[in-house]
C-alpha positions as a Markdown table, in Angstrom:
| # | Residue | x | y | z |
|---|---|---|---|---|
| 1 | Met | 180.6 | -37.2 | 239.9 |
| 2 | Thr | 178.7 | -34.5 | 241.6 |
| 3 | Thr | 175.6 | -32.9 | 240.3 |
| 4 | Leu | 177.5 | -29.8 | 239.5 |
| 5 | Gln | 180.1 | -31.7 | 237.5 |
| 6 | Arg | 177.3 | -33.5 | 235.6 |
| 7 | Ala | 175.6 | -30.2 | 234.8 |
| 8 | Ile | 178.9 | -28.7 | 233.5 |
| 9 | Asp | 179.5 | -31.8 | 231.4 |
| 10 | Cys | 176.1 | -31.4 | 229.8 |
| 11 | Val | 177.0 | -27.9 | 228.8 |
| 12 | Val | 180.6 | -28.2 | 227.7 |
| 13 | Gly | 181.6 | -31.9 | 227.9 |
| 14 | Pro | 182.1 | -34.4 | 225.1 |
| 15 | His | 178.5 | -35.4 | 225.3 |
| 16 | Ser | 177.1 | -31.9 | 225.6 |
| 17 | Ile | 174.2 | -30.6 | 223.6 |
| 18 | Ala | 176.7 | -28.3 | 221.7 |
| 19 | Ser | 178.8 | -31.3 | 220.8 |
| 20 | Leu | 175.8 | -33.4 | 219.8 |
| 21 | Tyr | 174.6 | -30.5 | 217.6 |
| 22 | Lys | 178.0 | -30.2 | 216.0 |
| 23 | Asp | 177.9 | -33.9 | 215.2 |
| 24 | Tyr | 174.3 | -33.6 | 213.9 |
| 25 | Arg | 175.3 | -30.8 | 211.5 |
| 26 | Arg | 178.3 | -32.8 | 210.3 |
| 27 | Ile | 176.2 | -35.9 | 209.6 |
| 28 | Glu | 173.5 | -33.7 | 207.9 |
| 29 | Thr | 176.1 | -32.3 | 205.6 |
| 30 | Glu | 177.5 | -35.7 | 204.8 |
| 31 | Val | 174.0 | -37.0 | 203.9 |
| 32 | Arg | 173.3 | -34.0 | 201.7 |
| 33 | Leu | 176.6 | -34.6 | 199.9 |
| 34 | Arg | 175.9 | -38.2 | 199.5 |
| 35 | Lys | 172.5 | -37.5 | 197.9 |
| 36 | Asp | 174.2 | -35.2 | 195.4 |
| 37 | Tyr | 176.8 | -37.9 | 194.8 |
| 38 | Asp | 174.2 | -40.6 | 194.3 |
| 39 | Arg | 172.5 | -38.5 | 191.7 |
| 40 | Cys | 175.8 | -38.1 | 189.8 |
| 41 | Ile | 176.6 | -41.8 | 190.1 |
| 42 | Gln | 173.1 | -42.7 | 188.7 |
| 43 | Gln | 173.7 | -40.5 | 185.7 |
| 44 | Asp | 177.4 | -41.5 | 185.2 |
| 45 | Ile | 177.2 | -45.3 | 185.4 |
| 46 | Pro | 175.1 | -45.8 | 182.2 |
| 47 | Arg | 177.4 | -43.3 | 180.3 |
| 48 | Thr | 180.5 | -45.1 | 181.4 |
| 49 | Phe | 179.4 | -48.7 | 180.8 |
| 50 | Pro | 176.4 | -48.4 | 178.4 |
| 51 | Lys | 176.5 | -52.1 | 177.3 |
| 52 | Ser | 177.7 | -53.8 | 180.5 |
| 53 | Ser | 175.7 | -57.0 | 181.2 |
| 54 | Phe | 177.3 | -57.0 | 184.7 |
| 55 | Leu | 175.7 | -53.7 | 185.5 |
| 56 | Lys | 172.4 | -54.8 | 184.1 |
| 57 | Arg | 172.4 | -57.6 | 186.7 |
| 58 | Asn | 174.3 | -55.8 | 189.5 |
| 59 | Gly | 173.7 | -52.1 | 188.9 |
| 60 | Glu | 172.3 | -51.4 | 192.4 |
| 61 | Ala | 175.1 | -53.1 | 194.2 |
| 62 | Phe | 177.7 | -51.2 | 192.0 |
| 63 | Gln | 176.0 | -48.0 | 192.9 |
| 64 | Arg | 176.0 | -48.8 | 196.6 |
| 65 | Leu | 179.7 | -49.6 | 196.3 |
| 66 | Leu | 180.5 | -46.2 | 194.7 |
| 67 | Ser | 178.3 | -44.4 | 197.2 |
| 68 | Ala | 180.2 | -45.9 | 200.1 |
| 69 | Tyr | 183.5 | -45.2 | 198.5 |
| 70 | Val | 182.9 | -41.5 | 197.9 |
| 71 | Val | 181.9 | -41.0 | 201.5 |
| 72 | Tyr | 185.4 | -42.0 | 202.6 |
| 73 | Ser | 187.2 | -40.6 | 199.6 |
| 74 | Pro | 189.1 | -37.3 | 200.3 |
| 75 | Val | 188.1 | -36.2 | 196.7 |
| 76 | Gly | 184.4 | -37.2 | 196.8 |
| 77 | Tyr | 182.9 | -38.2 | 193.5 |
| 78 | Val | 184.4 | -37.3 | 190.2 |
| 79 | Gln | 183.1 | -38.4 | 186.8 |
| 80 | Gly | 184.7 | -41.6 | 185.7 |
| 81 | Ile | 185.6 | -42.9 | 189.1 |
| 82 | Asn | 183.5 | -45.9 | 188.4 |
| 83 | Phe | 186.3 | -47.1 | 186.1 |
| 84 | Leu | 188.4 | -47.6 | 189.3 |
| 85 | Ala | 185.7 | -49.6 | 191.1 |
């Protein structure tokens, strides 16, 4: 690869600054959404299972499970989705 080809690749190639910035913005949005989802999950779990001894022992793990699920769900988080988990 010539110097010119490498320079062009840095500007418009798959590893260009523009491409990296686009990936950065996508990840930044996902993180912001996940924080919003985490807040909803924290509020919703006690309302859905107020007397669950399982959640008293494993609440953090259950929250992590739901947080991971909503990242890959096409719907995101909806109230009551923890019934499915």
